[in-house]
Phi, psi and omega in degrees: 000136174258181192286324173299320176299310187303314177297319172300313180287335170295319176299308184298320180293340186253016170066036167259096189253006180230134180230112164272127205224146163214090186271160180231186180308310189293346181260011184300318177299323177285318168311313175297327174297318182297316184307323185274359181232082189292345178290345172275119175281113189254132184225121185271135174241139193274000180210138187304320180303326175293320174306307185275336169295319175293316176301319171308307178297325190285315181299313185295326186264340175265328183086356184257159176289127176256154179244145175241151174231118177237164189249102170059185185291314181295328177285326168295318173308312181301329177274354193303310189308304185284342165289328171299313174306306189291333171293315182302324189266357176067042174277135179276116188224123171259113170266128173254120191233123177277154165225175179299159169311145180300324185276000182264337191294333183291346182271356175051059174294166189301334183261357178286142188203172172284062184307315184301319177293316179298314186291321179294333180297346188228337186270143165285336184219132174226130177224144172255124177272119182250353169209159185303336188281351181257351190293314184295320181298316177296323178290322180286329176293320181301312182290331172291328176285324179290334180293339173265027172076037183237166176257115173250135186239119172258111176272116188253093175297145185298328170287343170284324175299315185269344183291164181286127184287335182063288190285329188087189185288161181237162171246130185297133170292162175300148185290156186297144178294137178277158186304143178238138177293155182271181190294327181293320180293323180287317182291328181294312180294321176297323172296315183294326179295336179274348183288146185290140186084002188285150173220153188238111181258107182252153180210179174064225189285357182274359182258006182206162173070198179303327181294329171300317183297317181300320178299313182298327178292326178295315180292325176297315190293319191258349177084012180280152175288156181236119188248157173222141180291152182304319187262034182304130179310318178207135174217141176273142185219180179092182188295129181099337183292156172299139186276089169265149172262119181269122178305132182296167174283311187295130189301315177299324179285336182279325179297325182286322178296323178269004191300334182260359181280133186257342183201139179237124174262122184265119173244100182075007186242156170272163176297146175298146178215146177293143181299326183216169175273145181233140178309121173080004182243147175292162182279341177238149196264001180284160188281158183306142177079000177284130184271146176249117185252111181269081178283312184221119183284159182306334177263007173276188178272092182290318181300304179310308183301325175298313179296320170299327175291318181301321178293322182289334179261003174088021175306127182228004175098353181271355193285152177259105184286127169295121186237160175285127178282126183284126176217140183245117183287156177290160184277142179238165172232175185103189179309132177288135175237178171293323175300321179293326173298315176302308186291327176294323180290316188299322178287325185262343182286130179279159175305138186090359185292166179235121173251131183250123200243124159211065180230081190285296182297308171296327185298339179298329174259346181282309188301317183317304182292323174303321182301334188261000189284203181294153190295136175198170178254148182232132173247143192234166179279103191285329184256349179083353181281110192285153183107024180257346196286308187293322174296322180304318185295317177306310176302318177294323175296329174288320188286322192222079186285343178270011182241128178292135186245141176238114178252118183253109190224147170284157188296317177305312182285332181286336181286349177291328188227043182303330185291344179300332177305315182295321177289330169297322179292312184296327177271358181046058181274150174274077180235134175250105179275125180244111186255112185280105176272086180258005176057041174166173170282078196291328186302327184291337169292325175288323186289321180302308184286331173291332176284349174088021179272155183304160179295155185294131174269206182297313181288322177294322177298318179304332177259354178256327188266144181232056185259346184223101000277152175292137177290129174260094188294317184295325177287322176298315175298317178297325177295343181257355180088023177244123176288159180195174178217157175254128177238151185220358172238167185282331184278333169289327177294317178299316181304315174298321177296322181300309180302320173307322188291334185256002181267132173284129190084193188288161180207132181252141170233115173275102187262101181274128180225000000 
């Protein structure tokens, strides 16, 4: 057994059964090992950013570690942006990155690079396998790290992949216990939540499933406000979901929402911060004098802390949780708008759908009606590096093959990962891609104004708009094997959504607004 075979069997023995891949020559022995283990689900993405974005979406929706296969330093570099998003979302990913054989590195061949440096810039843990005997052990260690929501990278030299494993496969040990706050910190947080003007800002596993209900009980018991970050990695929404107040994107709107808050308890969340700095404005949106109580950091044991906090405030199961009221908007006709996209989606999505969101500008009007639609999960762009929506949808569909996925993205963002359409077609995934054709990076117009800069002139408009020539999304989709329709009215959008629901495999809607 060689090192590559031992690594594949280590992954499978540790319940890592999905590998999103874009391989090259240095990974051929690992590819051969994958070929002899058909129980590993291998999914080809045509760009490395799609690989890591899909792994991120898979980890968020499955709760399991995702595996990736990448090629050398340039390939890892191509994957970096969506690994950044995954790191911000605390997704557990194991990257297997091929490199030249050790004796070849000194010759500085064209693809030789500072792979260790690039990997360390975004990974929590990086190790290099220099011979076959160490590959399985490193793989098991990487899985153990990733199970705590971290990015672990194994650099697999070609000679380690083809070298003798000696020991054979390993099974990853259980992850190390995450840090837990002490009794004094929990008691202080419980006291703070009972104060007038208190808020609980939750994130991570506290935003969906039974843990979200427990958060709702804490809010009901203490009377505090219940907040969630704008870019939550995963949050349950729709009728019956726990009613979180989602912090808005614009700095001024967030400051207005928090103006009466006197203290914020953080549960698996970072302190709120404005997305960018703005001239003459503070970097954080909370009002002066607002206390920030750091109960539980995102990489601590959120589930344990949540239960401890519930016990401390006296949750007994009798609490009435504030929930989102289910509401379906009426159908409209006429020219399609962002509000119309929201109404159409709210009317169309079935219970259990997964909504993948990368619609920031149009999203201000799209999401309010969808928030009250049928119960669903939403995943967001956690790190702000655009081009996450389409690959996230790929990963979510792999994790939850029986749940319909809706990927809602602006046209500028979607162009970053256009190749994901091909993967969706090849895997026959139940994904409805809604591409909002507003013909530019519209968020940049808002940011230009927020920065106090002059209105855009010719050069600025040329960098913000994508109107000359216009992108033809139906043609682009067809070129990747995905059927689609262009719609310009609200009634046509609803008809296209209905057609997507009855189409086997993916379907794309170019929604022109």
